C-alpha positions as CSV (number, residue, x, y, z in Angstrom):
1,M,-34.8,-40.5,-78.7
2,A,-34.4,-37.3,-76.6
3,K,-32.1,-37.3,-73.6
4,D,-33.7,-37.6,-70.2
5,S,-32.9,-34.4,-68.4
6,L,-33.8,-36.0,-65.0
7,T,-30.8,-38.4,-64.8
8,L,-28.0,-37.8,-62.4
9,E,-25.5,-37.6,-65.2
10,E,-27.4,-34.6,-66.7
11,Q,-27.4,-32.6,-63.5
12,L,-24.7,-30.1,-63.0
13,S,-25.7,-29.8,-59.4
14,F,-24.9,-33.4,-58.7
15,P,-21.1,-33.4,-59.2
16,I,-21.0,-30.0,-57.4
17,Y,-22.9,-31.5,-54.5
18,L,-20.5,-34.5,-54.4
19,V,-17.4,-32.4,-54.6
20,S,-18.6,-30.1,-51.8
21,K,-19.5,-33.1,-49.6
22,E,-16.2,-34.8,-50.2
23,I,-14.1,-31.6,-49.7
24,I,-15.9,-31.1,-46.3
25,R,-15.3,-34.7,-45.4
26,K,-11.6,-34.3,-46.2
27,Y,-11.4,-31.1,-44.0
28,T,-13.0,-32.9,-41.0
29,P,-10.0,-34.6,-39.4
30,W,-8.0,-31.3,-39.5
31,L,-10.9,-29.2,-38.2
32,D,-11.7,-31.7,-35.5
33,K,-8.2,-31.0,-34.1
34,L,-9.2,-27.3,-33.9
35,D,-12.7,-28.1,-32.5
36,L,-14.4,-26.6,-35.5
37,T,-17.0,-27.7,-38.0
38,Y,-16.5,-26.6,-41.6
39,T,-19.1,-23.8,-41.3
40,Q,-17.4,-22.6,-38.1
41,Y,-14.1,-22.7,-40.0
42,I,-15.4,-20.4,-42.8
43,V,-16.8,-18.0,-40.1
44,M,-13.4,-17.9,-38.4
45,M,-11.7,-17.2,-41.7
46,Y,-14.1,-14.3,-42.1
47,F,-13.0,-13.0,-38.7
48,W,-9.3,-13.6,-39.4
49,E,-9.7,-11.2,-42.3
50,R,-12.0,-8.6,-40.7
51,E,-11.6,-8.9,-36.9
52,K,-15.2,-7.7,-36.2
53,S,-18.5,-7.4,-38.0
54,N,-22.2,-7.6,-37.4
55,V,-24.5,-10.6,-37.9
56,K,-26.2,-9.2,-40.9
57,E,-22.9,-8.6,-42.8
58,I,-21.6,-12.0,-41.9
59,G,-24.7,-13.7,-43.3
60,K,-24.6,-11.6,-46.4
61,I,-21.0,-12.5,-47.2
62,L,-21.1,-16.2,-46.3
63,L,-24.7,-16.7,-47.6
64,L,-25.9,-18.0,-44.2
65,D,-29.3,-17.2,-42.8
66,S,-29.8,-16.1,-39.2
67,S,-31.3,-19.5,-38.2
68,T,-27.9,-21.1,-39.2
69,L,-25.7,-18.3,-38.1
70,T,-27.0,-17.5,-34.6
71,P,-26.4,-21.0,-33.1
72,L,-23.1,-21.2,-34.9
73,L,-21.9,-17.9,-33.4
74,K,-23.2,-18.9,-30.0
75,K,-21.0,-22.1,-30.2
76,L,-18.0,-20.1,-31.3
77,E,-18.5,-17.7,-28.4
78,K,-18.8,-20.6,-25.9
79,K,-15.5,-21.9,-27.2
80,G,-14.0,-18.5,-26.6
81,F,-13.2,-17.7,-30.2
82,I,-15.5,-14.7,-30.6
83,T,-17.5,-12.3,-28.6
84,R,-21.1,-11.1,-29.3
85,E,-22.5,-7.8,-28.1
86,R,-25.5,-5.6,-28.8
87,S,-24.5,-2.5,-30.7
88,S,-24.5,0.6,-28.6
89,V,-25.7,2.6,-31.6
90,D,-28.5,0.3,-32.6
91,E,-29.5,-2.4,-30.2
92,R,-31.1,-4.5,-33.0
93,N,-27.6,-5.1,-34.3
94,L,-25.4,-7.8,-32.8
95,E,-21.7,-7.0,-33.2
96,V,-19.3,-9.9,-33.3
97,A,-15.5,-9.8,-32.8
98,V,-12.7,-12.3,-32.8
99,T,-11.0,-12.8,-29.4
100,E,-7.3,-13.4,-28.8
101,K,-8.0,-17.1,-28.5
102,G,-9.7,-16.9,-31.9
103,R,-6.7,-15.1,-33.4
104,K,-4.3,-17.7,-32.1
105,L,-6.5,-20.4,-33.7
106,K,-5.4,-19.0,-37.1
107,E,-1.8,-20.1,-36.5
108,K,-3.1,-23.7,-35.8
109,A,-5.1,-23.6,-39.0
110,K,-2.5,-22.2,-41.3
111,D,-1.4,-25.5,-42.9
112,I,-5.0,-26.6,-43.8
113,P,-5.3,-24.7,-47.2
114,E,-2.0,-26.3,-48.5
115,K,-3.1,-29.7,-47.4
116,M,-6.4,-29.3,-49.3
117,K,-4.6,-28.0,-52.4
118,A,-2.5,-31.2,-52.3
119,C,-5.6,-33.4,-52.1
120,I,-7.4,-31.6,-54.9
121,D,-4.3,-31.7,-57.1
122,L,-5.2,-29.0,-59.7
123,S,-2.8,-26.7,-61.4
124,E,-2.8,-23.0,-60.6
125,N,-4.6,-22.3,-63.9
126,E,-7.2,-25.0,-63.2
127,I,-7.8,-23.5,-59.7
128,K,-8.2,-20.0,-61.2
129,T,-10.6,-21.3,-63.8
130,L,-12.7,-23.2,-61.3
131,F,-12.8,-20.1,-59.0
132,T,-13.9,-18.0,-61.9
133,L,-16.6,-20.4,-63.0
134,M,-18.0,-21.1,-59.5
135,N,-18.1,-17.3,-58.8
136,K,-19.9,-16.8,-62.1
137,V,-22.5,-19.4,-61.1
138,L,-23.0,-17.7,-57.7
139,R,-23.4,-14.3,-59.3
140,N,-25.9,-15.7,-61.8
141,I,-28.0,-17.4,-59.1
142,E,-28.0,-14.3,-57.0
143,R,-29.0,-12.1,-59.9
144,E,-31.8,-14.6,-60.7
145,D,-33.0,-14.5,-57.1
146,Q,-33.2,-10.7,-57.2
147,E,-35.3,-10.6,-60.3
């Protein structure tokens, strides 16, 4: 008898979904102390690396569409973590920059990655392998979307 491909145990997406959901759940108490959601946290990490950018580039790197990104950026701006301004070169572009308050938030968040590593409890080699495989999956999906 052939295997049923429409069972949860046959779906690669199911454990990926569960892991993602549970990792975000684990982050929540730490991020609540910073007044951030997980998506806001990854946007702030983006700015801690780059200081400033435009909405199109943020969306491209974080794979967030403008209907998700625009309200998220507005909330971060309202909290004083970023600024949003129309580009003086091209008014269609919205330039976004981290504020001093946003920079200081990084210091408060610095322990979170180590706390997550402890929860996940994988060796360095397992982490590297997982990163490699997940990035390969993303590249393959993006390539498929472009075809």
